[in-house]
Structure formats: structure tokens, C-alpha cells
C-alpha positions in Angstrom: -160.1 -45.0 26.8 -157.8 -42.2 26.2 -157.1 -41.3 22.1 -154.0 -39.3 23.1 -150.4 -40.9 23.4 -148.1 -42.7 21.0 -150.7 -43.6 18.0 -151.5 -39.9 17.9 -149.0 -39.0 14.5 -150.2 -42.0 12.8 -154.0 -40.6 12.2 -152.4 -39.3 8.9 -149.3 -40.7 8.0 -149.2 -39.3 4.5 -149.7 -35.7 5.5 -145.8 -35.2 5.5 -145.5 -36.7 2.1 -148.1 -34.4 0.8 -147.1 -31.4 2.3 -143.8 -31.8 0.7 -145.4 -32.4 -2.9 -147.4 -29.6 -2.5 -144.1 -27.3 -1.8 -142.0 -29.1 -4.5 -144.8 -27.8 -6.7 -145.1 -24.3 -5.4 -141.5 -23.7 -5.2 -141.0 -24.2 -9.2 -141.0 -20.9 -11.2 -142.5 -20.3 -14.6 -140.2 -22.2 -17.1 -139.5 -20.0 -20.5 -138.5 -22.0 -23.4 -135.0 -21.3 -24.9 -133.5 -21.8 -27.7 -129.4 -21.8 -28.5 -128.0 -21.7 -31.8 -124.4 -22.4 -31.9 -122.2 -20.3 -33.9 -121.6 -22.6 -36.8 -125.4 -23.2 -37.1 -125.5 -19.3 -37.5 -122.6 -19.0 -40.1 -124.5 -22.0 -42.2 -127.6 -19.6 -42.3 -125.8 -16.7 -43.3 -124.2 -18.9 -46.1 -127.4 -20.4 -47.6 -128.6 -17.3 -48.9 -129.3 -17.7 -52.7 -127.0 -16.3 -55.0 -128.2 -13.1 -57.1 -127.2 -14.9 -60.4 -129.0 -18.1 -59.5 -132.3 -15.8 -58.5 -132.0 -13.9 -62.0 -131.8 -17.5 -63.9 -135.0 -19.1 -61.7 -136.8 -15.8 -62.7 -135.9 -16.3 -66.4 -136.9 -19.7 -66.1 -140.1 -18.7 -64.4 -140.9 -16.6 -67.2 -140.4 -18.9 -70.0 -142.7 -21.4 -68.5 -145.4 -18.9 -67.8 -145.1 -17.7 -71.5 -144.9 -21.1 -72.7 -141.5 -21.1 -74.2 -139.7 -23.2 -72.1 -138.1 -26.3 -73.5 -136.5 -29.3 -71.8 -133.6 -31.6 -73.3 -134.4 -34.9 -72.7 -130.3 -35.8 -73.4 -129.1 -33.2 -71.0 -131.8 -34.6 -68.2 -130.6 -38.0 -68.7 -126.8 -37.4 -68.5 -127.4 -35.3 -65.3 -129.2 -38.3 -63.7 -126.8 -40.9 -64.7 -123.7 -38.3 -63.4 -126.0 -38.1 -60.1 -126.1 -41.3 -59.4 -122.2 -42.0 -60.1 -121.4 -39.5 -57.5 
């Protein structure tokens, strides 16, 4: 009985597939993360800065809270809450 002949390539039918998968894995280079920010997003980031007058107001309120002199006007809070619901 001879083992050579037509059936020889069928010894490992998956070898070609395995070689292709290995080649596909090694062909890929290292991937790097990329981030693209649109011009509109850049513009939004620039305009979202805090206005200096607002910063001063916030600091004044913080100082009042720290010293215990900050009082809340409940009527004004209620009015603003109602106006917010109407918008």
C-alpha cells in the first residue's frame, strides 16, 4: 500500500486556513487611538469659559456663605422656579 498520491494534500485540510489567519494577525500594525474635534466643538469650548463678572459674583456668594451672612429670599426662589417651568 502506498501513501503518496492524490490524497496527500488532504492530510491537513485546515493548514491553508490557519496560515491565512496567522498572516492576517501579523499584517496588522499597532493601532493608535485617534480623536477628532470639529471646528464647531472647538468654538463651543472657547465660548464656554466663565465670564469674569460671574466669577466675582460666585466668589462673593462663597464668602457670604463662609461667614454665615448669606440669606435666601424664598419669594424670589419661588418666582424663578415658576418662570423656569413656563419656558
